[in-house]
C-alpha positions, 0 to 999 in steps of 0.5 A, a space after each residue: 506541484 504533482 511531483 510535490 503531491 507524489 512525494 507526500 503520498 509516497 511518504 505517507 504510504 511509508 509511513 502507513 506500511 511501516 505502522 501497520 507492519 509494526 502493530 502486527 509483529 507487536 501484537 501477533 503471538 510468536 508462533 502465528 507471526 509467520 502466517 499472520 505476516 503473510 497473510 497481511 502482506 498478501 492483503 495489503 500488496 494489492 492495495 497499491 496495484 489497485 490504486 495505480 490502476 485506478 490513477 492510470 485509468 483516470 489520467 486516460 483521455 477518452 481518445 486513449 481508452 
């Protein structure tokens, strides 16, 4: 059951990242594309890392903390 939810969450994240990158590339002027793509990547990457930290701390039992 847990593996099923993990697969669904991973697929949803992939769709989200792909959609966001597509929108950025289609609606950004060519001369600004590199800067905007870099900024979008800097902002987008920590979200997954913060989610992993939150999930890890949620799974810890009081004795492990």
